[in-house]
N, C-alpha and C positions, 0 to 999 in steps of 0.2 A: 617708711611705711607704715601707719594703725596697723593694727588684729584687724578693730572692725573695717577697716578700708579693704583688708587681703580680703577679710570673710565675705565682704560682699562684692568685690572680686572673680571670688570661687562661687559662689550662687546665681552668679550670672552665668559663668562659663559654667556651669552645670543646666543650667534652664534652657541655654541655647542648644547645647547638648542635644539634649532631651527631646527640643522643641523638633533638631535637624533628624533625631531618627524616626520619632511622630510622623512627620513632613514626607520622608521617605517611601517609610511604611505605605502611606495613603496613596504618594504617588504611583506606587507599584501596583500599589489595588488598583486605582483608578484603569494605569495601560491596562491590564487583565480585563480588565471589565468591558471593553471595546470589542474584545472575541466577536468572529463573527456567527451566523448558524450557516453550517454547512452541510455538505453529503460527501458521504465513502461508501466504495461499493468492494466488497469482497472477491471481482472480478471488474474488470475494463475492459476484459477481451470483447469483440462485436459479436453478437449473436448468444452472447451468453446468458443463463440463466441467473441472475446475481440477487445478492441482498443488500439494495440503498440504503443505508442508514444516516439519517439528517438528524444534527447536530443544534440541540437549543442551549447554549452556555450560558445565558442570563436573563432576567426582566426586561420591561421598558424601562430604561433605568431605573429606578425606586417600587416599580407596581409589576406583579404576581401575572405570570400568561393564563390566560383562560381558553386561547383554544391555537394553534397550528393547522393553516393551509398548503398545501404543498401541491404543485401545479405540476402537473405530469409531461414530461413535452413529446412532442409528434413523435412518429415511427411506436410509442409503448403502446398497445390500447390494452392488456390487460396488466392487472396488479393486483396484489392479495398482500393487505396490511397485515400487520402484527397485533396483537391485540395489546393494549397498554393499562394497566388495570388502573389508571387513573383518570383516562378518558374514553370516552365515545368514540364510535370511529364512523364514516361515514364515505362510501364511495359517490364522487360524484361522476355520471356519466354524458355524453355528447353524439351526437347523430354522425357517422363517418360519410364525408361526403360521396365516397364511394365505398361501400360494401368489399369485405378480404373475405379471403379462406386460411383458416386456422393450420395447425398441423396434424387435426385430426381430420378434416375436413368438411369442418362445418362452417357456413360461413356469418359472419361478422356483419354487425350493421353501426355499434358503437362503438366507444372505447370507454375507460376509463380517463378522464379530461382533469381530475382534483380526486386527493384524498385529502379530508375534514377530521383531524383532533378536536375534539370539545371538551374541554375541563370539565372534571367531576371534583376535583379539590384541585383549586390553581394552586401556579406551579411558581413557589416564590422564587420572586425575584435573584436571590441569590444561589440559586440552587439551578442545577443544569437536568434536564431528560435528552433522549434521544426516540427517533422514531422509526423501525423497517417495515421497508417495504419490500416485498417480493417478484421481483419485473424479469422478463427478458428485454437485455439490451437491442438494438436494433442490427441485424446483420449488414446492413448498409453503412455503418453511422461511422467506420473506422475513421482517424485520422480531427474527426472532430470533437466539439465540447457538447456536452448534453444540460442545458441549463433547467433548474428546478426551483424557480420562484417560490417562496414560500413567504404569507403574511405572517406575521405573528402578533393579535391581538392580545390586550391586556387588559386587564381592571383598568388603569386612564392610558388611554391612545394606545397605537400597534407603532410596528417595527415592518415596514414592508420589504422584506430582502429580495429587489424582483428587479433592479439594476443589472444590466448587459451591457458588456464592454465593447465598442466599435470595436471594427476590425484595426490589430494594432495596438491598441489599448490595454495597459497593465489594469488586470480587474481591481488589484490591491489600491488604487486610482479611487475607485469608485466609496461612497460610503456607504451603502446598503447593498453589497452585491450579491447579486442572485446562488445561491450554492450552485456549483459546476463540477461535473466527472468528465476527462478528457477519455475518450473511446480508444482502445489500442487495434493493433491487427487479428483476426481472428487465428489463433493456433501460435499464438507468438509465446518465446519459451518462457516457462516457471521463472529465470532470471529478470528478464527485460517486465514483464507482471511486476514482481516484486518490486522494483525498481520505478517502477509508471506509480503505484501503489505509495510507495513508500513520499515521493515525491507530491501526490493531490492530500496525500496526509499531514503533508506539512500545511501546504497551503489553506488547509481548511483545520487545521488545530482547535480543539475545543479552547484551548489557550491562547489564541491570538494568532499571528503574525509572528514571525522570526523576530522582527522588530520589536514588536510586543514584550515577547517575551525577555530579549535583551535587556530592556525598559524596565520589566517587574523585578529581575535581578539586580540590575544596577541599583535598584529600588532599595530591594530588601538588604543589600551589601552594604547602603551608606545607611540603610537605619540603623542595622545591628553596632556599625562603627559609633553611628550617633549614641546609642545607649548606651556602648561600653564608655564612650567619655565622659559623659552624663556620671555615670556608674564613678566612675574614677574621680572625678573633679567631687562627688559630694563626700565621698570616703576622707578623700585627702582637708577635704571643710571641717570634715566630725573631729578629724585629727586636729 
């Protein structure tokens, strides 16, 4: 085999390995980019006062986020949104069909139906943000799932995270599932609550589902191996 032919083969190996590494890393990044908008709470006990955190892990494809609109589940009447330096915030109310009495004995005729964060500085598509809401979980909601349908508006297009699974359907089968929290019994042990919150965090992880995480890890590993192989082949060709 001539020196020229051998050199060409080494160059081909180097280029192929480098391409494989770059492709694998890109593939891993694409998997992470599919992470869903999610919600988590510091407690899931029925009737408890909680901080619900809605997380937005990316933009609409490559478009920056300009507004986040969060629907508040029925049974939650009062919401106090946390300020965010890059957004203005508005509470949208609706009239209750039947007035209720709050914990202080006051008659309540309307509820907060939606909280809207509008960006003063758009959120770059490759960055994340979170939005905190202080609220009381419904006292009679133990064993149920509360959905927080969220519409993410971007400079170009929008992502409506409003799909609610049918009975018996896995939410992971949906393309744009609404952020959700499973409510536990009041007075649950701290151990049970911790397990519930851990499971919820796994389902609503900012980095996507377990499958997406595995995909990202596999992609990074393949990418690293490809780059190492390319570098080794390049060194041999130079020798």
